[in-house]
C-alpha positions in Angstrom: 303.3 -16.3 167.2 299.8 -16.4 166.1 297.0 -19.1 166.0 297.7 -20.3 162.6 301.5 -20.7 163.1 300.9 -22.5 166.1 298.6 -25.1 164.7 301.0 -26.1 162.0 303.9 -26.2 163.9 301.9 -29.1 166.0 300.8 -30.6 163.0 303.9 -30.9 161.4 305.4 -32.0 165.0 302.7 -34.5 165.1 303.5 -36.1 161.6 306.9 -36.6 162.2 306.3 -38.5 165.5 304.9 -40.6 163.5 307.0 -41.0 160.5 309.8 -41.8 163.0 307.6 -44.1 165.1 306.5 -46.0 161.5 309.9 -46.4 160.6 311.4 -47.9 164.1 308.3 -50.0 164.3 309.1 -51.2 160.7 312.8 -52.4 161.8 311.5 -54.4 164.9 309.0 -56.3 163.0 311.9 -57.4 160.4 314.0 -58.4 163.7 311.1 -60.1 165.1 309.5 -61.6 161.5 311.1 -65.2 162.4 309.3 -65.4 166.1 306.9 -64.2 164.6 305.8 -66.7 162.6 306.8 -69.5 165.1 305.1 -68.4 168.1 302.4 -66.0 169.3 304.1 -63.9 172.3 307.2 -62.4 172.8 309.4 -62.7 175.4 307.3 -64.6 178.0 304.5 -67.2 176.8 301.2 -66.2 178.7 298.6 -68.9 179.4 294.9 -69.4 178.6 293.9 -69.4 182.5 296.7 -67.2 183.3 294.9 -64.2 184.8 295.7 -60.9 183.3 298.6 -60.1 185.9 300.7 -61.7 182.7 299.8 -58.8 180.5 300.7 -55.1 179.8 296.7 -53.5 179.9 298.1 -50.0 180.3 298.3 -47.1 177.3 298.6 -44.0 176.6 297.9 -41.8 173.3 298.0 -38.7 171.0 295.9 -38.3 168.5 295.5 -35.0 165.7 292.7 -34.6 163.7 290.0 -32.5 161.9 286.5 -31.4 163.7 283.1 -30.0 161.9 280.0 -28.8 163.4 278.0 -31.6 161.1 278.3 -35.4 161.9 278.6 -38.4 159.4 274.9 -40.0 160.8 272.9 -36.6 158.8 271.2 -34.6 161.2 270.2 -30.3 161.2 272.7 -27.7 162.0 272.0 -24.2 162.4 275.2 -23.5 159.9 275.1 -24.5 156.4 278.6 -25.0 155.6 281.5 -26.2 158.0 284.6 -24.8 158.5 287.4 -28.2 159.2 289.2 -27.1 162.5 292.1 -28.6 164.5 291.3 -30.6 167.6 294.0 -32.6 169.3 293.7 -35.2 172.2 295.5 -37.5 175.0 294.5 -40.6 176.2 294.4 -43.0 178.6 292.9 -46.7 178.8 292.9 -50.0 180.4 292.2 -53.1 178.4 290.5 -55.6 181.0 289.8 -58.5 178.1 291.4 -59.2 174.8 288.4 -57.5 173.1 287.5 -54.8 175.7 289.0 -51.6 177.2 287.8 -48.5 179.2 289.6 -45.2 177.6 289.7 -41.7 179.3 290.1 -38.8 176.6 291.1 -35.6 177.3 290.4 -33.1 173.9 290.4 -30.3 172.5 290.4 -27.8 169.7 287.6 -25.2 167.5 284.8 -26.1 165.8 283.5 -23.5 163.1 280.9 -22.6 160.7 279.0 -20.3 158.5 275.9 -19.7 156.6 277.8 -18.4 153.5 275.5 -21.0 151.1 272.4 -20.1 153.2 270.4 -17.1 150.9 267.5 -17.9 152.8 268.5 -15.3 156.4 268.7 -12.1 154.8 268.6 -10.0 158.3 271.8 -8.3 159.6 271.3 -9.4 162.9 271.1 -13.3 161.8 274.6 -14.8 162.3 277.0 -15.6 160.0 279.3 -18.0 161.6 280.8 -19.2 164.1 283.8 -20.5 166.1 283.6 -22.6 169.5 286.5 -23.5 171.4 286.1 -26.5 173.3 288.1 -28.8 176.3 286.2 -32.4 177.0 286.7 -35.1 179.6 285.2 -38.7 178.1 285.3 -42.0 179.7 284.5 -44.6 177.4 284.2 -48.3 176.6 286.1 -49.6 173.7 285.2 -52.9 172.0 287.1 -54.7 169.3 285.0 -56.5 167.0 286.9 -57.8 164.5 290.8 -58.5 164.0 292.5 -59.3 161.0 296.4 -61.1 161.7 297.9 -61.7 158.0 298.3 -65.6 158.7 301.3 -64.5 161.6 298.8 -66.3 164.1 299.7 -62.3 166.1 296.9 -59.8 165.7 298.0 -57.3 163.3 294.7 -54.9 162.3 291.9 -54.2 164.9 288.3 -52.7 164.0 286.9 -50.8 167.0 283.6 -49.4 168.2 283.4 -46.8 171.4 280.8 -45.4 173.0 280.8 -43.2 176.4 279.8 -39.8 178.4 281.6 -36.9 179.7 281.7 -33.0 180.4 282.6 -30.2 177.7 283.7 -26.7 178.7 283.2 -24.6 175.2 282.7 -20.6 174.9 281.1 -20.2 171.0 281.5 -16.8 169.8 279.3 -15.4 167.0 279.6 -13.0 163.7 276.4 -11.5 162.5 276.0 -10.3 159.1 276.2 -6.5 160.3 279.8 -7.6 161.4 279.1 -7.1 165.2 280.9 -9.8 167.1 280.3 -11.3 170.4 280.7 -13.9 172.8 277.7 -16.4 174.4 277.0 -17.2 177.9 275.5 -20.7 177.9 274.2 -20.3 181.2 271.9 -16.7 180.3 270.2 -18.5 177.8 271.9 -17.6 174.6 271.8 -13.8 175.5 273.9 -12.1 173.7 276.6 -10.4 176.2 279.4 -7.3 175.5 282.2 -8.3 172.9 285.1 -9.7 174.4 283.2 -11.4 177.6 284.5 -15.2 177.1 282.6 -17.9 179.8 282.5 -21.8 179.5 280.0 -22.9 179.5 279.3 -26.9 180.8 277.1 -29.6 178.9 276.9 -33.4 179.6 278.5 -35.0 176.1 277.8 -38.1 174.3 280.7 -39.3 172.2 279.8 -42.5 169.9 283.1 -43.7 167.4 284.2 -46.0 165.5 288.1 -46.8 164.1 290.9 -49.0 163.1 294.4 -49.8 164.7 297.4 -51.0 162.9 300.1 -52.7 164.8 303.2 -51.2 164.3 305.6 -53.2 166.6 305.0 -54.9 170.3 304.9 -51.5 171.8 303.3 -49.0 168.9 300.1 -48.3 166.9 298.5 -46.2 164.8 294.8 -45.4 165.4 292.6 -44.0 162.7 289.0 -42.9 163.9 286.2 -41.0 163.7 283.8 -39.9 166.8 280.1 -38.3 166.8 280.6 -36.3 169.9 276.3 -35.2 170.9 276.1 -32.1 173.0 273.3 -32.0 175.8 272.3 -28.3 174.6 271.9 -26.1 171.9 274.5 -23.5 172.2 277.4 -24.9 171.0 277.3 -22.9 168.2 275.7 -19.8 170.2 273.0 -20.2 168.1 269.6 -21.8 168.7 268.0 -21.2 165.5 266.4 -24.7 165.6 265.4 -24.9 169.4 264.9 -27.4 170.7 267.2 -29.2 168.8 270.8 -30.5 169.9 274.0 -29.4 169.0 276.8 -31.9 167.7 280.3 -32.4 166.2 282.6 -34.6 164.5 286.2 -35.4 165.3 288.3 -37.3 162.5 291.2 -37.9 163.6 295.1 -40.3 163.5 297.3 -40.8 166.8 300.1 -42.9 168.0 299.6 -45.3 170.9 302.3 -46.8 173.4 301.7 -49.4 175.5 303.2 -49.4 179.0 304.7 -52.0 181.0 307.4 -54.7 180.9 308.7 -55.8 177.6 309.2 -59.3 179.0 305.1 -59.0 178.5 302.7 -59.3 175.5 299.8 -56.7 175.0 296.5 -57.7 176.1 295.4 -56.1 173.1 296.9 -57.5 170.7 297.6 -61.6 171.8 295.6 -63.3 169.8 294.0 -66.0 172.4 293.2 -69.3 169.6 296.8 -68.9 168.2 297.2 -68.5 172.6 295.6 -71.5 173.1 296.9 -73.6 170.1 300.3 -73.0 171.6 299.7 -73.9 175.3 297.9 -76.9 174.1 301.6 -78.2 172.7 303.9 -76.5 175.4 306.2 -79.2 176.5 305.8 -79.3 180.1 301.9 -79.5 179.2 302.8 -82.4 177.3 304.8 -84.5 179.9 301.9 -83.5 182.4 299.4 -85.2 179.6 301.7 -88.2 179.2 302.3 -88.9 183.2 298.6 -88.4 183.2 298.0 -91.3 180.6 300.5 -93.5 182.6 298.7 -92.9 186.0 295.3 -93.8 183.9 296.6 -97.3 182.9 298.1 -98.0 185.8 295.0 -97.5 187.3 292.7 -99.1 184.5 295.1 -102.4 185.0 294.2 -102.4 188.9 290.7 -102.1 187.7 291.4 -105.1 185.6 293.0 -107.4 188.4 290.1 -106.5 190.8 287.7 -107.7 188.2 289.4 -110.7 187.4 287.5 -113.8 188.8 289.3 -117.5 187.3 287.1 -119.5 188.6 284.2 -117.7 187.7 282.3 -117.9 191.3 281.7 -114.0 191.1 284.0 -113.7 193.6 287.7 -111.4 192.2 290.4 -113.4 192.9 291.9 -110.6 195.0 289.2 -111.0 197.9 288.4 -115.0 197.0 289.7 -117.1 200.1 288.9 -120.2 198.3 290.1 -120.3 194.9 289.6 -123.2 192.4 285.8 -123.7 193.3 284.0 -126.2 191.1 281.6 -124.7 188.4 278.1 -124.4 189.6 279.1 -123.9 193.5 276.8 -121.7 196.0 280.0 -119.6 197.9 280.0 -116.9 200.2 281.4 -113.7 200.3 285.0 -115.1 200.5 284.4 -117.6 197.6 284.1 -120.7 199.7 281.4 -123.3 199.4 278.1 -122.9 201.1 277.8 -125.9 203.3 273.7 -125.9 204.3 273.5 -128.0 207.5 270.4 -131.0 207.2 266.7 -130.3 208.6 266.7 -131.7 211.8 263.5 -129.8 212.7 261.6 -132.5 214.7 257.8 -132.6 213.9 255.6 -130.4 216.2 253.7 -132.5 218.8 250.3 -133.0 218.2 248.0 -130.4 219.9 246.5 -131.5 223.7 243.5 -131.2 224.6 242.8 -128.6 227.8 246.4 -127.1 227.5 246.9 -123.7 228.5 245.6 -121.0 226.1 248.5 -117.9 226.4 247.9 -114.6 225.5 249.6 -110.9 224.3 250.2 -108.4 227.0 246.9 -106.6 227.7 245.2 -108.4 225.4 242.5 -110.8 224.7 242.7 -111.5 221.5 243.2 -115.3 220.8 246.4 -116.0 219.3 246.5 -118.4 216.4 249.3 -120.6 217.5 246.6 -121.4 220.4 243.6 -122.9 217.8 244.8 -126.1 217.6 244.8 -126.8 221.1 241.0 -125.3 221.5 240.1 -127.4 218.6 241.1 -130.6 220.2 239.6 -129.4 223.5 236.9 -128.8 221.5 236.4 -132.2 219.8 236.7 -133.6 223.0 233.9 -131.7 224.5 231.9 -132.7 221.9 232.3 -136.7 221.7 232.4 -137.0 225.5 229.5 -134.4 226.5 231.5 -133.4 229.3 231.3 -130.2 230.9 234.4 -127.9 231.8 234.9 -124.6 233.4 237.5 -121.7 232.0 239.2 -119.8 234.4 241.3 -116.9 233.2 243.9 -115.0 234.6 246.2 -112.1 234.5 250.2 -110.9 235.3 250.3 -108.4 237.9 250.8 -105.1 236.0 247.9 -102.7 236.3 245.6 -102.5 238.9 243.6 -105.4 240.6 240.3 -104.7 238.8 241.4 -104.2 235.9 243.2 -107.1 235.8 239.7 -108.9 237.1 238.1 -107.7 234.0 241.0 -108.8 231.4 241.2 -112.3 232.7 237.3 -112.5 232.3 237.6 -111.2 228.8 239.9 -113.9 227.5 238.1 -116.4 229.3 235.4 -115.3 227.2 237.1 -115.4 224.0 237.9 -118.9 224.6 234.1 -120.0 225.6 233.0 -117.9 222.3 235.8 -120.1 220.2 234.7 -123.4 221.8 230.5 -122.2 221.1 231.3 -121.2 217.3 233.0 -124.3 217.0 230.0 -126.5 218.1 230.0 -126.6 221.6 227.2 -126.5 223.8 227.6 -122.8 225.8 225.7 -124.4 229.0 228.7 -126.5 229.5 230.7 -123.9 229.4 231.2 -121.8 232.3 233.9 -118.7 232.6 235.5 -116.9 235.4 238.0 -114.4 236.1 240.8 -114.3 238.8 242.5 -111.5 238.1 246.4 -112.0 239.0 245.7 -114.1 241.5 247.1 -118.0 241.6 250.1 -117.1 239.4 252.0 -120.0 238.0 255.1 -118.3 237.8 257.3 -115.1 239.5 255.6 -111.9 238.4 258.9 -110.4 238.6 260.3 -111.3 235.5 259.2 -111.4 232.0 259.1 -115.1 231.4 257.4 -115.5 234.4 255.0 -112.7 233.3 254.5 -114.2 230.0 253.0 -117.5 231.2 250.8 -115.6 233.8 248.6 -114.1 231.3 246.5 -117.3 230.6 243.3 -119.4 230.1 243.4 -122.6 232.0 240.8 -125.3 231.8 238.4 -126.7 234.5 236.7 -130.2 234.4 233.8 -131.4 235.6 
């Protein structure tokens, strides 16, 4: 069997497989029309936030098509005329989301072209035609950019784009105008080798494509697509005429894709997330939960209203009011009971007595404002009577004796200063400091020490 017969056999076998699958898909669609119009899922109903485990994510596909050394987006080529050749491939894909998946493509075939329409190369050593056998493996991202659901609330047609990178192995064979046929080894820089030599050239390739996918059944889809593959080198066609340009080739194909996994799970790619959300909102179990939640909210609202109820208007809720029925305008405490204010029984402060002891704060000689009435009364008596007075300062037992002597003198001088400023003759006021001597109370207690921090008057 020669290569042409093999190509025809493969193409016919693949076409037969596609026809059988489409017939089976039509039968399946007829059987499931009623359910498709009433629900957006198959045997099981997925949830919007149920995770990827509830879907079928993996698929395998086969494709066959035609190759050409030029691409639809244009660009220069070393050969002016395309020879359409057979290409074929197999793919493995994992759908990671409703609109995105990763796909591994393994492809093979031939790319060929000639310069039969190019009259600019008359030299017998110019290339007349080429034929390159290739194998490639690429990993690409597949993005569903649009969809059609035909009002069935389930995606029926997806439009997609792909882009990725990979490696190609190929052997270009060039026929020259003088009839010489040679194979090229790309690692030798494009230099012709002896006829019959066939070595694979390895190059990085970048495939970019687009296509449309038709849902034939829950498990089978028909793919129609086109991929432009850009080769990181100028030896794919065995000729470097346009150096340093890079070669490229196109591949238009049709294929079948089979979703793998349990029949009870829907395919992630075909589920319509909007319809799925709509169905979930009307799920019976969910609606029961919503109704139960409404009941709980109503109970909470009733409890809050009961807490806020204040029958007597005193500002304390009935649930906490220990004295219900309080008269309007009453001043109540936190328990709702009327506050009874005690009558003012504070006795009037006694009149200040002249020559009473003057008290001081700890380690201070500053007069307290509470001492002013006594000092004023003392000043008035001294000015009216013309008497003399001795001001004796004292301290409590804290600190050293020398410090307390100085502190007691400062206290006595503070009193003298006040009296003199109020009009008393300075010659009639004598001061002495006795420190911590002559205590009038026990220095071992704070109450006693407070009384010992004093100034006493001694009339003459």
